[in-house]
N, C-alpha and C positions, 0 to 999 in steps of 0.2 A: 422514384417517380409514376411510373408505369403500374406497381400495383399497391394497392390501398386498401384501408379496411371495408370492411364490408357496409358500413354505418357510413364511410365517405362515397365510396360507389353507390349506393340507393338513392341517400339525400341529395346527389348531386346528378343523378341520371332522372330523378324526380325536378329537381330545380329545372333542367332542359328542357324535359316535356312539358311539364305544365305552363312555361313560357311559353310554348308553341301555343297548348292547349289554352290560354288567356287572350291570345291574340285570336284564336279561332273561334271561338265560342260566341265573344260578343261582337265581333266585327265582319264576321265572312258574308252574313247578310248585307252588310254595308258595301262590301265587293262586288257582290251579284247585282246589285241594285245599279252601280258603276257601269256594269255591264251591259243596262238597258233590260234587264229580267225584271218582270212585272212582280207585283207583290205576291199575286196569286202563285204564282211558280216559284219565287223564293222560300214560301212558303211549303210547296212541294218539294222542293229541293233539301232543305233544311230536313223536314219530315223524312226524307227517305233517307238520308243522311243518321238521323238519328234510329229509325228502324233498323239499317244496316249495324249499326253499333251493337244492338240486341242480338240481331240473328248472329251475328261473329262471338259473342261471348256466350250463345247456346251453343254453338255448332263446332267453331274453330277452338276457343280456350280451351273446352276439359281438355282435348287432346293430347293438349302439352302439359301432362301430370306430373311426369319427373320433374324434381328440382334442377338437374342436373342440365336438363332443358331448356330451363328458363332464358338462361342468361344466351347463348344461341338464339334461342326463340325472340328476344327483345333487341336484338342486335337485325335480324331479319327485317322483323315490322320495321324496325327505326328508316333502315335503310329505304325499304320501299316505301314507305311514309313520305320520306324525303323526294322519292322521285315523284309521287301522284300530287305532291305539292308543286312541285314544278312544272308537271300538265297542265295545271290551270292556265300557265301564262300560254299555252298551246289552243285552249277551247276558242278562241277568236269570236266569240258572244255566242256559240253555238248551243241552244239550251242540251241539247244532246251527250255532246263531248263534256259540258257544266256536270250534267247527271253523272255520267261515264269518271268524272275525275272525283264527282263527292262520294259515290259508291266505293271507289277502289281507296281513297283515302281514309274513309272512316271502317273500310274492313281491314284496315293496320291500326289505326289507332283505338279501334274500339278492344281490342284484347289487350290492351300496352296497359291500362291502368290495372287490371284483375292481374296480370302476370307481376308487374311491378309490385305490388302489393302482396304476392305470396312469395316476393324472394323476400322482402320485409318481413315477413310470416315468416318464413323456416329459419333465417339468422334472429329473430326476437323469439322462439321457441329454444335455441340455442343458446340466449342470454350475449349475445353479441353486438347487440342494438336495441336500442330502446324506440318502438314503432313511432309513439307521439312523438317526437324531437326528429325523427327521420322522416315523416309526410308534412309537419311545419313546412317543410324548406319547398314541398309542393305547393301548398298556399302561397307563401312568399314569392315566388317565380310566378304565378298564377297574375298577383296584381301588379308585380312586375309586368311582364306583357301587356297587359291590359292598358298601363300606365304610358308605356313607351308608345307602343304603336297609336296609341290616340294621339300623341304628339306628335307621331312621323306622319300620320294620315293628315293631319292638321295644317304642317308644313311642306310637305311632297306631294300628296296623294293617295290615293288610295291602294295603286300597284305597292305601296310599302308593308300591307297586311299581309300580302303573298313573300315580299322579300323577308319580315320578322317571323314571319313563321317558320319560313325556311333556315334562319338563321336557330332558331330555338330548335327544331329537330335535328339541324346538323350537331349541334354543340351536342343534344345527348345521345347523337349516335358517337360521339368524338370520345364523348364519354365512357361510354358503355363498351367501346373495345378493349378498355383495361381490363386487367383480371382483378380480383378482390384478393387479400392475402389469403385469406380461406374460401376454397373454392366451395359453391352448392352440390351436395351427394347425400343420393338416397340413403338411408339407413338398411334398410333390410328389402328383400325380395315380396314380401308382402305389402310394403308401402309402394312398392313399384307397381301394383296393381291397378289399372286405371278404373273408377267406380261408372259405372252408368246415369246418366242425368235422370233417366226414367226410374230407376231404385233411389238414389236420393231423393227424388220428389215422393215417394211412397213412405219414406220415414215421417213419422209425425214429426219429430221433435225439427227437423230441416223447415218441413211446411210451416209451424209454428213460430221459427224464425224468419223466416222468409214475410210470412204475412205480419208480423210485429215491426219490423224494418220499414215493412208497405208502408204501413199505417204512420209511423212515426216522419221516415224523410219524406212519402207524399203529402204530409200536412204543410211543408214549404211550395207546392204546388202556387198556391196563388199569392204567395210572397213573391215567386221566381218571375212572374208575367205580371201583378197590379199593381204592387204595392208604390213602385214610381209614380203609375198615374194616379193613385189614390192620394198618395201625399202632396203630390204637386197640386189636385183637386183643394186640397185644405189650406193651401195657400205656401207650401215651403216652396223655394226655390231649387231650382236642377242642381247649386252647387249643396246645398243641405243636403239632398236626398243622395248626392255622389259620397258625403262623407259618412252619411247614415251606413249605405252598404261598405265603405271601406272599415266601418266601426264593427260591421259583424265579421268581414273577414281578419280582423284584427283581433276579435274575442276568440275565434277559430283557431289561429294562430297558437296564441297563449294557451288552450286546453290542448291543444296537440303539444306545447313546449312542456308544461307542467302536470300530464294526465299520471306521469308514474309517481309525481310526488303526491299527487292529488288524490288517486284514486287506488291507490298501493292499499290489496287490503278488502278492498269492497269486491262482493259478487257480483256476479254478470245479473243479477235478478235488480238488484239494487240500481245498478245501472240504468237499466230499459226503465227502471219504474220513474226515477229520477230525471229521464229524457222525457218520459210522458207526463209529468207533472211539469215540465219545463216549455212544452207544445202547449197544453192547456192554457198556462198563465199568457203565455208568446202572442199568441193568436187570439186571446179573448181581451188583452188590452190594447192589442191593435184593431180589433171592432169595436172598443169602445170610446178610444181617445186619437187623437193625432197629436199632445201635446209635446213640445218637444223633448222633455224629459222625457215622458212616457217612450217614445221614441228611441230613445237612447239606452232605457232598459231592454227593449224590445230587442237591439241590436247585440245587446250583451250577450242576451240569451242566445244568441245563434251559438255561442258557443256548448253551451248544454242541449240545445235542440237538434244539432247536426253534427259538432264535434264529439259531444259525449256517445250519442247515438251509436254514429261512426266508428268509434275508439272499440264499442261495447260489440259492435258485430266483428270488429276482429278479432277482439275476444275470443267470441264465441268460435270464429273460424282457426283459431291457435288452437283451442279444445279439440279438436277433432282431428281425427287419425291423419296423418301426413301425406296419404295419396289422396284426402279428399279436398286437400285445403284449395287449391286450384279450381277444382269443380263447385266446391263451393262459392269461390273469389268470383267465378263467372256468373251464376246463380243471384248473386246478391248484387253485382253491376248491372245483370240483363233485366231483371226483374225487379225490384224495389225500386232501385234507382233509374232505370231505362223505362219499360213499359208500364207501370204504376203512375210515375212520376207523369207519365205524357199523358195516361188517361187523366189523371187528376187534372192536368194543366186543361187539358180541354174542356171537363166540365166546371171546371172552377171561372174560365171566361163565361160560360152560359149563365152561371150564379151570380159571376158580380153584374153583367148585364141586368139581370131580374132584380136582384136583392143590393147590390152595391157593397161597400164595406162589412154587410153582415156575412157575407161569405165568409169572411175569417172565423166567426163561429162554428162553422162547417167542419173549418181546419181544427180547431179548438177541439171539436168533437173527437177529431181521429186521435189526440192524443186520449181522451175519455175513452176510446173504444180499446187502446193498445192499455190501459188501468185495467178494463174488464176482464182484460183476457189474463191478465197476470192474477187476476183475483180465481178465474177457471180453471186456470193452472195450479193455483194450489189446492183448491177442491175438488179436483182431480187426483192429486197426491196424494192427498188427506185418503182417499178409496169412497166419494162422495158418487153418485150414477150422474148420469149425463144432465137428468134436467136439472137434479139440485146444483150442479156447477155450472148451468146458465144461466140458472135464477140469480149466482151469485154473481157473474157476470155482469148481471144485468144491473144488478145492484152498485158492481164496483164502477159503472158507468156514471151514475145518476151522483154517487158520492164525488167522485171523479170530476165532473163540469162543475163543481162548487169552487174549485182550485182558483180561478179565474175574477170572480166576482167582487172580493175585497178590494184585488188591486185596482181594477178599472175604476169603480168607484174611489180610488184613494187619488189616482192622477186624476178623477174630474173635478175633485176638490179642489186638488193642489192648485189649479188652473188660476186659481186669484193670490191676487198678494194680500200680506200682511204682516203686523208685528210680530214680537217673542208671544205674545199671549194665543195669537192664531197658530203658529208655529205647533207652541207646546198642543195644543187641542186637537190639530190634525195628527201629531205624534202619538198621543193619547188613543182616541177616535182609532187608527190605522194597527196601533198595536194590540187595542181591544177584538177588533174586527178579522185581522190575521191570527189571532193565537185560538179564538172562537172557531174559527173557520177549521183551520187544522185539528183542533181537537174534536169540533164535530164529524171531521172526515175521518180520521182516527176511530171515533167510537162507534160509527155508522159499520166502517168496514168490520170492526171487530164484533160489532151484533150478528152482522150478515154472518160471519165465520162460525160464530156459538152457533147460531141458530140453525145453521144450515150443514157445517159440515166437522166442525170442532168444538165441541162442547165442554173444553178445559180452559178456552179462550177466556181470558179475562175483557171485560168491556170497555174498563178504564185500566191501562195499565202501564207501566213507566214510560213504555215509546210513545205513546199518547201525550206523555206529560212532557218529555221532550221534545216532540213536534209542536205542541202549544209554545213552550218558552221560544222553539225557535222562531217561531211564527210570530209571535210579540214582541221579539227584538227585530227580526227582519221587517215587518211591518212598519214601529214606530221607526228604525232607522232610515226607510225609504221616505217615506213620509215624510221625515225632518228633514231631508235633502231635496225632494220634490219641492217643499214649504218654501224651504230657504231659498232655492234658485228662482223658484215665482218672485220671492221679497227681492231680491239681490237685482234680477232683471227689470223691475218695475222702482228700485231705488235708482241704478243709472239710468233708464230712460229719465226719469226725473229731473236730476244732476244733469244730462245733457237739454232736458228743454231750458232748465234754468239757465245756464250757461250761455245759451243760445237766445234767450230773453236778454239779460244782462248784457251782451255783447249788442244786443240791437238798440238798447236804451244809450249804451255809449255811442 
């Protein structure tokens, strides 16, 4: 009973902690508001909490580098987090005390995510668990926490936010007091040496990894902040928006659950490239249309833009030396998932005021930049000079941004209903456009490589043909589904109207 498998220990700890995190992240501002804190001061408190987590991950987390220290650290941090959640009950409406409680709580919860991920990475390297299947319980618990606390607040008031968060943290602490049946142990003295963050940040591979993840994860900034506003202005109800957000998390959970089966044998480069393509397609579609079927596809792509990118990051960290894992995990959480998203959230706020939905094209461009960095790296590895590699990266950006255009055109076309003939024509058009786009992108990338750094590269090769075929099939299928959905919706609406008219005549 008190000794469980590493998978059970970590997945259950994820469940308890992310349940509390699902309460904290969406609802803490609501509790502050109920305490009489102004909107401006709420922004200050949340911003300071965010900054505290970043600092904690840069200063505290890397010091816990031995795997045998991870479990005691998680227990201590969970206990401290429990105390500081409780401290909120005694703030008495004082801004200073609420600020102190916020800083102390975030000092504890900031390192918990990278340290628990590091535990999962350790056992994953030993083939004792599948990271994706383990991490998905965190996402499931996050949904459960936000759902439960929403109901409790509506029934019993905002103090339930604190009580529910306390319950989640207490559960994670109780579960953490057990021992896994295989304890984490550092394998060698060399792996016990703590790397310095400054030295890691001078390694080119680490800098490139952080920059790439910053582009992929930072592209979600406008989505996190303004998608609900944008979709509400387009006429979608709060209920529909809530379902869409839930669908994104469901897609994330599905990718985590099936990651080992789906991506076994995939290289890190392939995972990053597919995630970058997903970013370009997702935010390009978001900027182009608010049709409900398109938004469903946009949210399903969350499994690519977030979950696949996160899995790629975890695999990169796992591929490094054991003594670097915690430090890399800390940097990943502090910079791409922390400071850079905060920066992009601020910039996207100004951008949304100036350009509205067109800000999502800026998010799509970040996927294009990630794609261009791949071309740059490929050129460098092929022995090109810096100028040639930069030119290759620029061409990669231009060709990458073509990804979203046929898809956005498709969804705009599919906004009207029609019969079998229209559905067939939509499928044919989109199949041709998406197939040609994939072929054009492949040809342009190959041509760039051939002219700049790889003279043996074939301009039109088997990979390009496979990409064209996949694009044609995918585009045709999506267009058929979109047009069919629009037609079905119209048929149901007409049926409903006819029924009502018939009843009125009777």
